[in-house]
VONU-511788 format. One record per atom (N, C-alpha, C): x, y, z. Coordinates in steps of 0.001 Angstrom, whole numbers, plus 500000, padded with zeros to 6 digits. Atoms other than C-alpha are relative to their C-alpha. Layout:
XYZ/...
REM end
This chain:
501438499962500314/574830599183556066/499537501446499788/500368498588500142/574536602935556571/500491500550498666/499448499537501271/576790603552553562/499117499550498845/500872500500501066/574601601349551391/498659500700499989/501345499416499909/571406602977552645/499964501488499679/500003498546500168/572470606644552393/500938500448498893/499002499460500916/575667607236550448/499820499483498576/500133500544501358/575091604889547510/498835500635499246/501069499291500731/571619606311546603/500335501462499735/499631498595500214/573006609828547066/500962500147498832/499045499941501109/575897609131544703/499318499696498669/500738500309501239/573527607586542150/499203501226499547/500766498797500344/571272610662542286/500923501108499507/499043498979500451/574304612937541977/500492499699498591/499559500384501352/575497610968538923/498923500306498972/501095499698500929/572080611261537294/499851501502499808/500110498546500116/571990614983538074/501111500567499126/498882499531500832/575439615481536512/499739499676498537/500324500348501388/574316613633533398/498962500953499422/501038499093500502/571263615879533134/500548501380499702/499422498683500253/573517618949533208/500424500151498544/499560499920501388/574767618073529726/498871500425499072/501138499655500852/571264618617528364/499398501353500338/500596498739499574/570701621974530069/499946501015498872/500004499031501091/571694624013527015/498889499670499009/501074500392500909/569344621986524821/498643500344500583/501289499703499360/566531622360527354/499725501496499977/500181498550499993/567112626106527651/499687500516498598/500278499580501368/567237626528523858/498592499577499587/501353500472500332/564076624460523561/498950500901500627/500952499109499338/562287626633526112/499946501353499300/499954498716500685/563452629794524378/499380499912498618/500563500133501352/562543628470520953/498478499931500040/501458500059499871/559018627672522145/499436501386500290/500455498648499682/558717631177523593/500033500880498758/499864499152501180/560006632886520454/499101499515498868/500906500524501025/557998630550518220/498578500473500262/501317499476499661/554911631628520093/499842501444499562/500043498607500459/555790635265519335/499803500046498489/500117500017501461/556242634471515631/498618499533499561/501335500508500368/552998632459515459/498933501060500247/500993498978499680/551061635251517150/500007501127498968/499918498916500987/552347637910514740/499527499521498634/500465500545501276/551752635635511732/498480499907499964/501463500066499940/548166635118512873/499386501392499853/500502498631500139/547676638882513233/500135500476498552/499819499616501406/549096639374509735/498947499354499122/501033500680500783/546720636759508327/498632500634500239/501275499339499705/543809638446510094/499910501357499308/500001498714500691/544841641802508646/499751499829498511/500249500275501422/544920640325505122/498532499660499774/501425500330500120/541459638891505712/499150501266500117/500721498742499872/540303642332506808/500107500830498719/499850499314501293/541738643839503607/499101499362498945/500880500693500944/539818641190501654/498554500453500186/501377499560499741/536585642189503384/499836501483499614/500059498597500390/537413645864502814/499844500138498488/500142499993501465/537809645148499091/498566499677499603/501391500359500301/534386643495499062/499067501177500263/500838498839499696/532884646570500733/500181501100498947/499750499012501048/534525648815498125/499226499642498729/500743500430501199/532998646759495332/498512500262500179/501425499784499757/529533646873496900/499657501486499998/500253498553500022/529875650626497380/499939500533498571/500030499567501397/530637651078493666/498754499499499275/501192500566500645/527691648859492711/498707500535500587/501214499541499318/525276650689495010/499109500840499088/500780499076500836/524182653293492419/499955499596498531/499955500406501419/524842651421489196/499910498488499891/500027501429500256/524361648066487620/501425499499499835/498642500526500097/527417645779487695/500588500117498601/499462499972501362/527713645668483918/500362501407499564/499765498611500400/527688649462483763/501363500507500489/498704499525499484/530806649924485883/501119499002499702/498991501021500270/532615646776484652/501159500566499196/498941499486500855/534551648727482017/500868501039500673/499227498946499323/535656651545484351/500373499619501434/499753500442498614/536218649438487480/501433500325500450/498599499751499642/540016649883487389/500184501432500482/499822498594499661/539898653680487442/499269500353501289/500788499681498812/537142653882490058/500597499373501261/499459500682498818/538754651320492394/501287500659500467/498727499392499626/542221652911492343/499785501375500625/500298498692499457/540629656264493128/499553499911501457/500573500123498642/538874655007496287/500800499077500927/499326501021499144/541167652198497494/501490499983499671/498574499839500326/544932652870497709/500775498692499870/499269501260500103/545905649187497986/499963499422498583/500160500573501330/544783648495494407/501045500556499045/499074499611501062/547443648532491696/499306499951498646/500807500149501220/545156647273488910/498683499361500397/501305500611499787/541416646640489081/499566499275498741/500428500747501195/539934644010486762/498606499444500216/501333500614500017/536523642646485806/499985498957498897/500035501086500957/536026639304484104/498719499199500237/501208500824499873/532978637181483394/500383498540500033/499720501429499889/532720633474484032/500119499325498639/499883500611501322/532423632844480294/501289500431499304/498687499719500538/535918634286479773/500142501341499335/499888498677500605/535296637912478721/500572500968501016/499354499026499117/537606640578480243/499463501380499658/500581498672500193/535836643940480658/500994501112500380/499111498969499473/538561645769482506/501226499313500598/499684498699500599/541290646977482333/500135499907498486/499875499945501442/541613648052478757/501428499664499603/498691500435500448/544485646496476870/500874501176499569/499240498839500490/545461649937475518/500011501139501024/499980498991498940/545245651715478869/501440500215500464/498682499693499454/548197652699481042/500909498764499969/499058501127500119/551364650489481039/499744498888501009/500243501046498994/550524648701484298/498825499125499596/501166500766500427/547113647701482919/500341499102498825/499618500797501168/548601646542479634/500822498793500426/499176501128499543/551209644407481398/499148498966500728/500880500924499281/548529642916483645/499199499139499024/500785500762500969/546410641924480618/500870498970499281/499130500924500730/549335640364478778/500403498808500874/499536501078499114/550391638331481814/498864499117500493/501071500738499323/546955637213483066/498782499713499130/501196500180500807/544483637221480130/499607498535499845/500330501405500229/544672633518479310/499525499323501283/500405500604498731/544434632585483007/498608500466500407/501303499483499585/541478634894483737/498893499526499085/501004500499500945/539697633680480617/499857498490500048/500065501452499789/540201630091481819/500442499240498756/499494500689501170/542149629181478687/501326499288500299/498794500732499606/545199627912480588/499992499796501505/499832500289498571/546056626366483937/501362500511500446/498753499477499455/548702628024486080/500130499565501462/499760500312498588/550289627354489444/499674501232500838/500434498896499152/548609629518492027/499889499522501443/500289500223498578/548307629784495797/498663500677500245/501338499434499905/544657630281496536/499417499754501381/500685500103498716/542436630769499522/498578500469499800/501410499661500146/538641630716499575/499260499585501253/500733500347498776/536281630795502569/499197498720499879/500834501191500160/534211627973501073/500809498736499802/499168501192500057/537167625626500705/499955499333498644/499961500818501222/536739622876498099/499119500578498905/500688499455501166/535590623718494640/498951499006499511/501064500814500583/532333622448493169/499583500649498672/500303499448501316/531914622983489431/498638499551499465/501269500554500518/528596621159489099/498936501063499851/501025498961500067/526657624399489617/500564501303499439/499401498772500523/528892626821487775/499029500758499102/500886499308500944/526531627579484941/499147498948499318/500867501033500537/523561625289484211/499537500328498586/500451499597501318/522764627309481049/500977499571498912/499014500325501008/526021626254479358/499883498538499613/500144501372500495/525901623156477210/501254499190500280/498743500737499790/529515622268478017/500255499659501446/499817500276498568/528920621435481695/500744498697500234/499343501298499826/530016617823481320/501496500099499696/498588499853500339/533231618840479606/500747500731501120/499387499296498860/533911621271482494/500277499024501161/499818500966498912/533435618407484940/501201499103499727/498843500829500348/535938616224483041/501305500775500172/498806499172499837/538389619100482976/500361500164501477/499758499862498553/537909619538486709/500653498754500559/499465501253499485/538631615876487360/501470499856499638/498605500104500427/541808615927485312/500881500990500747/499219498966499314/542949619180486875/500146499702501479/499951500311498576/542076618025490390/501036498927500280/499005501047499813/544241614948489928/501402500594500011/498695499375500023/547193617069488968/500194500932501196/500008499105498843/546268619540491698/500471499256501251/499641500792498824/546561616808494315/501478499637499980/498592500355500090/549924615773493001/500900501167500394/499184498844499644/551276619291493322/499861500340501477/500189499734498558/549776619640496800/500866499097500852/499210500945499228/551658616561497938/501493500281499923/498590499696500113/554961618002496829/500462500875501170/499413499205498923/557264619443499487/500941501029499396/499166498919500490/558798622826498711/500805500576501154/499154499405498983/561700624329500594/499571501430500291/500349498641499605/561060627518502522/501099500962499564/499032498985500396/562805630765501705/501016500286501099/499075499828498884/564494630730505139/500341498638500581/499568501230499344/566330628099507160/500132500273501505/499939499743498553/565429628477510856/501009499087500692/498977500774499297/568166627341513210/499405498819500746/500603501093499248/565797625245515297/499545498871499096/500362501060500944/564612623370512207/501247499265499543/498761500613500423/568221622745511170/500491498988501026/499569500918498955/568793621007514505/499103498774500084/500903501154499989/565928618599513812/500645498838499250/499434501219500579/566415615082512452/500197500146498495/499902499929501455/565684615817508777/500843501174499521/499176498843500317/567546619171508851/499539500716498741/500548499306501156/565252620535506113/498819500837500440/501108499108499693/562831623457506240/499027499973498841/500999500129501057/559801622514504151/498843500950500263/501119499070499904/556984624934503416/498696499240500184/501333500572499821/553468624194504585/499041500466498905/500837499440501057/552107626175501625/500515499494498657/499611500545501303/552148624493498177/499067500541498918/500850499477501083/550880625760494802/499121498911499406/500917500909500698/548007624206492879/499844500494498553/500153499619501413/547716624155489094/498535499845499603/501426500030500353/544202625060487942/499671501228499157/500507498852500743/542164627387485732/499273500941500947/500614498984499153/540639630586487072/498585499604500390/501389500340499694/537077629328486797/499913498857501000/499988501090499030/537945626161488695/500264500516501418/499687499458498689/539403628198491504/498834500785500587/501132499213499528/536343630461491692/498926499098500579/501036500929499552/533857627621491972/498723500713500389/501220499378499484/530795628591494013/500294501095501010/499644499009498978/532737630974496283/499671501410499526/500312498613500330/531945634666496407/501211500927500153/498811499177499830/535388635948497412/501183499115500328/498805500769499698/538965634848497887/501243500752499576/498702499423500393/542658635504497221/500708499032499075/499169500788500910/544987634311494471/501393500600500023/498618499544500041/548767634512494519/500756499129499014/499197500736500956/551086633529491681/501305500750499758/498698499409500280/554681634117490741/500184500144498504/499703499696501391/555447635775487421/501381500630499938/498619499540500103/559124636173486561/500593500216501399/499498499999498626/559963635396490206/499513501191500814/500590498901499267/557768638259491337/498595499603500431/501292500396499462/554759637698493574/498916500977499548/501188499236500347/551369638855492312/498861499529500889/501097500320499092/548601638977494919/498730500677499500/501276499477500511/544984639374493749/498871499645500962/501262500220499307/541719639784495650/498907499934498952/501131500034500919/538497638842493898/498699499904500782/501293499953499320/534793639250494706/498897499876498957/501203500145500847/531449638179493150/498809500530500784/501152499401499331/528453640308494030/498740499195499703/501284500677500200/525009638835494464/499140500728498961/500749499246501013/523770641545492103/500195499370498613/499732500670501283/525438639728489189/501114498987500240/498973501010499696/527268636486490145/500832499601498788/499276500389501208/528365636083486526/501273500836499835/498842499127500100/530883638926486946/500890499843501229/499016500096498917/534057638667489003/500805501293499996/499229498780499853/535607641898490275/501264499663500812/498752500319499312/539249641738491317/500950501168500012/498991498947499884/542307643774492197/501363499366500181/498604500347499765/546044643306491858/500521500944501090/499649499215498810/547462644466495232/501407500583499869/498678499391499894/550332646900495672/500719499427501217/499315500666498890/552728644826497757/500755500983500914/499346499045499087/554823647787499048/499012500693500934/501015499354499162/551632649487500256/499426499007501010/500488501038499078/550419646219501767/501012499770501134/498971500191498975/553761645818503565/499962501113501035/500096498888499057/553303649274505093/498897499759501024/501099500277499065/549970648206506581/500355498871500967/499614501124499142/551617645058507966/501041500391501040/498992499584499030/554295647020509818/499412500165501397/500622499805498692/551805647712512599/499883498734500819/500128501260499250/551525644017513499/501364499406500324/498650500513499725/555290643389513426/500558500786501184/499584499315498782/556052644336517026/500208498974501111/499748500835498817/557230642912520357/499395500719501192/500714499340498906/554866643726523206/500750499919501320/499307500187498721/557031642360526023/501270500849500037/498826499136499863/559641644836527286/501271499173500129/498810500834499821/562008642042528295/500428499355498688/499661500628501278/561796640337524891/500497501019498987/499600498980500964/562292643637523073/501521500138499950/498550499870499944/565933643680524215/500693498677499705/499411501308500286/566449640016523309/499893499622498531/500255500492501357/565003639564519811/499632501155499075/500498499119501060/564302641332516543/499045499177499141/501005500687500815/561128640341514652/499911500731498668/500029499402501336/561037640897510895/498987499265499128/500862500570501031/558521640356508098/500838499891498740/499161500248501169/560423638767505201/499133499701498787/500722500312501229/559252638662501591/500481498666499445/499683501314500567/559615635679499270/501478499863499661/498561500073500236/563287636564498679/500789500063501303/499381499973498670/564014636541502430/500653501341500289/499559498652499688/564503640306502542/498960500661500897/500966499415499071/562923642326505361/499219501153499364/500855498886500421/559979644565504514/499479500754501210/500362499341498736/559247645390508169/500763499314501115/499234500565498895/561253644903511377/499836500876501231/500235499280498745/561002645871515023/501156500918500359/498832499163499710/564537647305515210/500516500557498683/499537499420501268/565333649712512371/501524499873499850/498583500069500373/568694649365510606/500708498784500595/499374501229499507/569291645983512212/500341499112498814/499547500840501092/571308643743509890/500490498665500542/499577501341499609/571901640019510082/499876499086498788/500222500978501061/571803636869507972/498512499644500010/501464500103499960/568123637089507144/499501498600499685/500457501340500374/567924633573505696/500143498997501140/499763500945498895/568905632042509037/499467500568501311/500567499529498724/566482633194511761/500083498904501053/500041500996498921/566273631494515130/498746499139499854/501248500700500314/562602630575514498/499241500860498991/500785499259500997/560124631561511794/498665499310499789/501343500516500293/556444631142510837/499526500597498672/500513499529501286/554888631354507372/498701500770500209/501215499182499895/552186633984506876/498795499225499485/501110500796500522/550012631679504717/499881500093498489/500190500057501446/548569631201501195/499891501381499368/500167498677500583/547799634894500727/501341500626499645/498650499505500261/551503635750500930/500961498820500067/499154501196499960/553333632535500004/501473500357500105/498563499858499772/556930632258501176/500357501297500733/499724498885499100/556567635389503294/500036499432501429/499773500590498680/557745634714506843/500051501087501080/499751499221498790/557569636194510310/501193499334500684/498758500594499511/561153635604511482/500456500701501286/499489499499498724/562707636003514932/501505499779500034/498545500053499949/566420636800515355/500469500373501404/499421499713498687/568506636782518535/500962501174499863/499096498855500033/570173640122519200/501385499627500513/498720500466499460/572886638379521198/499967498476500053/500077501474500020/573156634720520117/500832499342501089/499148500619498981/575951634081522609/499353500031501377/500626499874498688/573684635109525471/499287498712500399/500703501246499702/571704631879525196/500978498956500527/498985500944499526/574870629805525537/500517500411501371/499541499523498698/576015632002528404/498987499694501087/501042500323499022/572678631565530157/500004498519500323/499957501444499776/572919627811529657/501205499632500858/498815500279499205/576470627791531026/499822500453501443/500251499506498638/575419629913533999/499066499063500756/500929500941499376/572489627604534695/500700498692500319/499270501251499777/574756624592534302/500936500121501186/499083499788498882/577321626071536693/499244500091501319/500801499860498779/574628627013539211/499499498643500482/500498501327499623/573100623547539133/501145499098500452/498851500809499586/576569621973539342/500396500325501437/499654499606498634/577377624005542441/498949499532501000/501073500455499111/573973623189543928/500104498504500254/499859501450499840/574483619481543279/501199499682500886/498811500233499180/577987619656544737/499730500313501470/500318499632498616/576689621448547833/499089498955500643/500910501013499452/573881618925548252/500737498700500300/499234501226499766/576258615981547836/500918500172501205/499130499737498850/578688617606550263/499198500005501297/500835499973498793/575852618260552708/499593498591500416/500356501390499688/574736614639552429/501194499265500594/498803500666499494/578319613472552913/500349500437501411/499675499494498662/578994615748555873/498943499562501012/501066500448499095/575593614962557370/500113498523500340/499819501432499747/576203611246556930/501172499732500923/498834500182499139/579643611557558471/499683500392501441/500377499584498650/578222613485561432/499102498973500674/500877501028499434/575527610853561878/500814498788500444/499163501149499651/578134608083561797/500803500285501268/499211499659498824/580313609941564291/499128500059501252/500888499943498843/577328610590566553/499584498596500436/500331501387499649/576350606922566348/501156499335500735/498841500582499323/579882605916567257/500130500557501418/499919499396498672/579855608400570137/498941499417500938/501067500555499175/576508607108571358/500298498550500395/499644501387499682/577711603506571110/501104499959501053/498917499942499007/580897604410572987/499453500395501368/500598499567498740/578857606249575633/499166498886500621/500803501112499472/576506603271575934/500903498934500626/499060500969499428/579475600943576434/500595500525501302/499442499418498779/580946603361578971/499001499969501141/501020500066498957/577659603508580831/499865498571500525/500057501404499564/577563599719580868/501182499678500894/498819500208499151/581110599655582196/499843500716501338/500207499239498762/580140602313584726/499123499222500976/500880500781499128/577294600189586054/500748498815500587/499242501154499518/579606597181586238/501022500422501048/498979499524499054/582337599213587952/499388500415501327/500644499556498770/579959600832590427/499492498805500803/500476501207499299/578415597470591212/501159499298500696/498825500638499401/581868596041591762/500542500827501163/499494499122498955/582952599083593778/499129499958501260/500892500088498841/579893598789596003/500087498635500672/500007501364499462/580116595030596400/501252499711500837/498733500327499314/583790594873597453/500051500586501417/499952499493498610/583681597281600437/498859499484500858/501108500545499205/580264596042601515/500321498596500507/499616501359499574/581648592500601608/500972500063501180/499015499873498908/584586593603603751/499331500504501277/500677499455498813/582378595680606041/499138498931500662/500874501038499424/579915592823606489/500810498907500695/499204501096499417/582606590189607107/500613500415501335/499337499588498755/584545592210609701/499000500405501076/501003499640498993/581424593549611391/499379498754500600/500548501252499458/580029590009611738/500983499342500967/498995500574499098/583327588823613252/500008500721501344/500001499226498754/583248591650615765/498701499826500757/501295500135499336/579531591244616482/499848498644500678/500121501339499424/579839587492617153/501015499755501112/499006500156498919/582727588072619601/501055498980499700/499004501011500340/585080585813617708/501428500546500060/498661499407499966/587982588266617842/500217500592501398/499722499555498635/589499588764621270/501234500897500077/498781499199500015/592804590391620311/499652501463499730/500320498586500145/592607594156620777/500583500592498719/499382499476501214/595024594839617926/499193499618498756/500806500433501128/592946592772615521/498673500745499950/501259499252499974/589771594489616676/500196501407499423/499738498666500555/591339597901615970/500265499938498503/499718500132501445/592578596644612605/498717499807499212/501270500237500694/589139595368611683/499158501278499956/500757498743499975/587544598630612773/500594501024499016/499359499096500970/590096600556610708/499590499637498569/500428500437501340/589203598440607647/498564500434499744/501403499594500176/585500599103608232/499899501497499752/500020498541500177/586170602836608575/500491500389498609/499445499674501325/588304602932605402/499028499638498884/500939500414501053/585802600967603359/498750500874500007/501160499104499934/582998603191604656/500325501340499327/499587498754500655/584948606289603575/500050499821498471/499942500295501454/585539604640600200/498605500002499398/501388500003500482/581800604009599804/499440501418499950/500500498614499960/581092607585600839/500505500795498807/499459499278501152/583460608961598191/499332499573498701/500626500493501232/581958606728595522/498588500538499840/501387499527500066/578408607675596364/499951501507499795/499963498549500182/579296611359596656/500341500370498553/499642499736501399/580938611252593224/498809499794499076/501166500282500858/577869609666591658/498931501061500189/501020498994499734/575514612099593389/500409501371499458/499538498708500510/577668615144592525/499936500042498477/500078500038501470/577903614042588904/498561500150499533/501409499895500358/574138613645588783/499514501436500152/500409498612499794/573657617155590214/500589500914498929/499371499192501045/576136618618587741/499291499818498654/500686500265501261/574372616948584827/498644500698499950/501307499346499931/571032618373585969/500120501498500261/499804498584499712/572557621785586758/499538500391501381/500496499723498645/571582621513590428/501125500138501027/498881499927499048/575061621580591949/500205501450500423/499816498664499455/575538624609594213/501329500078500730/498731499759499317/578806626058595460/499857501248500869/500002498873499074/579247628367598431/501389500633499964/498694499368500206/582068630664597370/500351500893501197/499479499162498909/584194632272600031/501518500069499856/498542499858500042/587744633461600468/500596498952500936/499460501093499195/589679630408601637/501465499770499667/498578500283500154/593279629332602109/500153498638499341/499875501264500731/594044626682599454/501097499132500610/498934500782499363/597254625651601271/499435499213501175/500607500687498875/595231624834604373/499083498870499555/500909501038500500/592625622903602341/500795498790499542/499188501115500508/595338620816600676/500626499236501159/499354500677498873/597159620082603928/498995499135500764/500999500766499244/593977619013605733/499577498753499230/500443501140500804/592904616781602863/501084498934499930/498898500968500082/596342615176602510/500157499267501328/499841500651498704/596588614545606230/498845499054500285/501154500898499808/593094613031606251/500182498726499203/499847501162500887/593988610729603360/501296499231500267/498677500606499788/597537609967604604/499903498610500631/500024501339499375/596645607062606961/499577498914499016/500477501008500947/594793605275604196/501100499637499006/498958500270500992/597637605673601681/501175499259500646/498863500636499362/600378604758604133/499666498570500432/500403501366499657/598375601721605261/500091499076498805/499901500804501227/598466600540601652/501405500045499398/498613500053500426/602215601018601414/500460501183499180/499625498831500796/602364604475599792/500903500926500795/499195498935499438/604968607134600427/499397501312499557/500712498775500306/603118610442600599/500800501194500479/499287498778499677/604908613797600474/499107501186499692/500787498783500215/603315617234600828/500931501195500130/499107498842500037/605262620328599816/499153501241499780/500836498800500073/603396623561600583/500727501154500656/499359498837499365/604511627086601439/499420500246501382/500453499706498637/604235628342604997/498907501064500014/500996498923500039/602202631409604004/498746499528499272/501247500419500662/598544631030602991/499904500557498571/500303499575501382/597435631254599348/498481499999499850/501453499895499980/593902632552599071/499414499899498590/500794500109501231/591443631613596363/498535500185500377/501440499877499771/587728632172595960/499338498697499581/500593501271500359/585847628886596155/499244499367501133/500722500827499032/583810626289597943/501014499046500621/498946500772499329/586091624685600534/499791498498499832/500273501435500115/584404621260600426/500202499512498567/499842500402501404/584356621191596640/501467499929499624/498561500031500294/588070622049596442/500652498793500668/499466501188499333/588810619333598975/499653498741499216/500410501168500790/586866616882596801/500904499835498777/499086500096501144/589113617746593819/501295499313500434/498743500580499524/592238616921595878/499817498524500331/500261501404499656/590683613701597195/499909499155498739/500141500764501243/589734612581593664/501349499813499307/498673500130500622/593269613290592388/500873499020500778/499254500967499203/594812611377595300/499478498586499786/500589501320500236/592376608509594767/500411499459498636/499575500429501333/593286608428591098/501452499537500016/498589500393499883/596991608314591950/500138498658500692/499946501278499293/596329605443594333/499588498843499093/500533501090500817/594285603388591879/500942499600498876/499157500296501153/596750603679589010/501486499930500359/498603500160499578/599896603181591064/500536498660499496/499344501234500425/602410600576590013/500782499460501198/499191500502498896/605112598930592051/500604501145500796/499417498835499320/606550602373592868/498851500828500585/501131499339499355/603941603622595328/500471501303500625/499569498688499550/604944607255595553/498983501039499526/500914498910500329/602619610264595672/500555501267500629/499485498722499522/603751613858595971/498987501094499662/500930498883500180/601526616944596439/500764501297500201/499313498727499930/602904620415595680/499005501135499812/500847498804500124/601266623816596112/500899501196499765/499172498862500347/602740626888594417/499125501125499444/500650498849500649/601722630383593378/500801500377498762/499385499640501267/602421631339589764/499486501382499575/500376498643500439/602387634795588177/499706500088498505/500205499977501447/602216633897584466/499034498888499602/500199498698500684/600172634307582393/499214500989500856/500698499173499016/597905635597585189/500274499411501377/499758500543498652/598333635250588965/499023498873500317/500846501136499663/597064631820590011/500774499061500921/499422500987499084/597664628959592450/499916498640499343/499959501346500569/598715625492591308/500152498961501102/499853501167499127/598206622227593172/500321498830499089/499539501088500856/600178619390591562/500027498707500795/500004501337499403/599556615719592394/500785499103499056/499101500776500842/602403613565591071/500089498568500509/499877501407499612/602643609766591053/501011499320499091/499112500832500805/604850607022589654/499250498773499487/500850501109500380/601992604901588387/500114499611498535/500019500545501370/600988603425585038/500117501077498935/499983498934500991/600744606797583321/498754499966499118/501150499878500903/598198607922580736/500445499652498588/499619500347501374/598314606327577252/500017501245499118/499875498857500894/599394608738574514/498710500191499203/501242499686500705/596393610485572963/498784499993500886/501148500068499079/594192610004576034/500056501080501073/499838498975498971/595298613110577976/498727500803500236/501261499277499840/591961614812577323/498821499050500183/501114500946499912/589743611739577008/499754499531501422/500175500514498631/590381610729580629/499072500900500810/500912499105499281/588321613762581679/498559499865499520/501362500243500454/585271612520579740/499297499069500971/500758500814499056/582488610915581720/500053498525499611/499980501469500105/582743607133582194/501241499469499274/498849500497500766/586018607015580224/501024499409500947/498939500649499239/588642604609581544/501146499713499051/498845500230500869/592125604633580038/500421498541500017/499674501426499885/592567601034581249/498724499247500331/501161500833499702/590053598213581441/500015499674501489/499972500112498537/589174598383585108/499723498589500474/500366501336499525/587643594936585370/501117499001499760/498942500971500310/590400593031583614/501306500334500713/498754499608499337/593212595062585233/499866500063501513/500225499965498557/591643595041588690/500027501385500590/499958498614499513/591664598862588937/498599500423500411/501298499587499497/588850600207591061/499636501382499449/500443498670500413/586779603292590247/498773499957499108/501244499892500793/583674604542588429/500190500762498702/499798499203501210/585215606748585733/499429501393500101/500583498672499816/583759609918587228/500893500942500794/499195499168499116/586519611171589551/500643501173499281/499333498935500728/588515613145586993/498995500929499315/501043499170500613/585356614336585250/499485501027500998/500488499088498960/584069615810588510/501070501015500372/498926499089499624/587476617293589342/500101501162499011/499900498919501000/587639619231586047/498765500891500021/501212499184500001/583996620355586190/499952500926501209/499978499144498807/584389621634589735/501031501109499828/498955498992500195/587647623401588821/499545501078499029/500463499013500978/586077625090585786/498863500842500564/501017499194499330/583131626162587923/500635501059500894/499258499031499196/585776627983589994/500920500849499124/499190499229500962/587212629645586826/501406499460499873/498685500625500107/590123627215586915/499947498806499062/499976501171500870/591028623908585300/500878498943500648/499145501118499617/592608620492585820/500577499428498719/499339500513501205/595165619308583269/500883498834500386/499176501187499779/597206616160582844/501217500072499089/498768500054500785/600797615790581674/500881498897500554/499116501073499491/603385613019581883/501082500547500931/498966499610499033/605925613129584720/501335499417499564/498675500480500348/609617612873584059/500395498840500897/499605501183499238/610921609486585105/498883498990500157/501126500918499925/607507607839584741/498918500482500926/501125499574499201/604059608430586136/499256501163499359/500871498951500503/601605611272585783/499985501162500971/500133498791499180/601236614843586984/498663500658499666/501269499290500136/597734616286587521/500137501350500687/499835498645499483/597669620062587980/498650500692500097/501182499194499763/594822622054589542/500422501463500010/499690498579500077/594949625751588598/498762500795500377/501101499147499556/592789628346590377/500497501440500075/499571498601499948/592891632140590070/500096500491501452/499830499414498662/594081634140593069/498759500805500350/501239499336499582/591159635482595107/500218501491500173/499920498567499683/590445639208595266/499950500200501521/499912499691498571/590507640953598598/498810499438500767/501189500474499281/586896640053599531/499014499427498996/500969500656500892/584497637576597835/499102499110500826/500957500851499299/581352636136599345/498714499972499207/501258500165500757/578500634851597150/499742498536499769/500400501385500299/576729631752596041/499871499858498508/500009500232501462/577185630344592556/499380498650499721/500667501273500341/575011627710590956/500500499548498650/
REM end
């Protein structure tokens, strides 16, 4: 049940976590692409704002030229005057809404002549061309172009026809000049431009607006024009063909990376319509310009110009993903291991608690049995003696001996329980003094001898004639010997032999050994240490008829260790068990109390 409640959900969660690791690289690339896309969008917006500022600056230049003169008076010399005051202008032009071009002169400088040859029909509204346009007023309304002209209806029909074609071209999808890697990973795997050309005449594009931008491609070369209509004479349109190299120089200021951390990760470049850089954050940086990591279009004013972001170290993203994947894998493994180890510890603790509970139950049963048996004997023989039913002196002495033995047995049992309780609470006190261990053993053996011999035991005591001094509590040491003798008695077999030996040993350190040897049932293999645990019984006491509470050996070892010694168990050659009490030799003088 525990496995189902803890381990199975943990394994399911671990499996789900491992599955999610496969998507870590995609998630990391997605996070990075959103971050870098935000950088590109921000720079593209700044570039668009700068172009709008140039448009407003052009309008201010026109108004400044018209401040001291009438519009028609400067229409013919607008090109020369504008280029003198505004360095962004390559060619200045003036055209009326009825299709008359005032400036530049067809026979002027070569740039002006080329401009007239390429744009005359368009500016005079005699042909429709594909242009990218932008006007603050948005949609065009030709109904109020010129109420004085008799051909207003024909203009409206032309607008309708052109608008229909205009819509068709707007709906077309054009490929971008670059192929961002993040777009290539999308479902359609195509990079379509958000900016599309519209085919219309110049007058249709002007409409009721007062200013705007026009961009068209001539011989695969971009031509960007600003135009402006002054309120002084709305019939005239003043415009300028922009110098793109000079415009690119002004845009270099917005192509930058403000974050210090990102500066060492990416290169941002402004690409023209041929996907060649005109400005970049890292000079002399070379890469495959048509394949940026992410990119954003500048807009209608500069069609097919892009703000592109390139990774300085493309492998770093994969390495970061692998590092993150490895870190998460190790974390998941550690968590699963912790859950497994924790679950195993819980199971082991539950088993230990269950075993301890069973041992405590057995202890209560054993103690109850141990108390009941001698009390029954004491009561029976005392009643016989009290009622005067026994007249034989030998029987009276025998009955009194049984009462005395059973009383001593009860005393030992109760003392063991009380001493164990004191040890568990840390209240047991020992009165240490320099004492002769040989004398303690002899006195204890002789005290216990009548009881053992009355039960058919052969008891031998082999001790040296000279004293062996140890530092300890005399009564506590005697209790260890009594518990070992009692254990030998309880687990005796048909061969009722008990031998007690006392020797001094010099290795590994000087110490005294007291060995209690029997020929009893022996200790089952693997239980040599368990028999010293509280309440543990190597044999089922109730079913085997073996008396005891399961505390004698526990108390013996705890008392010995409190005296800096120990009690160990080992099998005896020829059958039986040998319990050895080891205590360090006492110094010359020791008198204190130890708790």
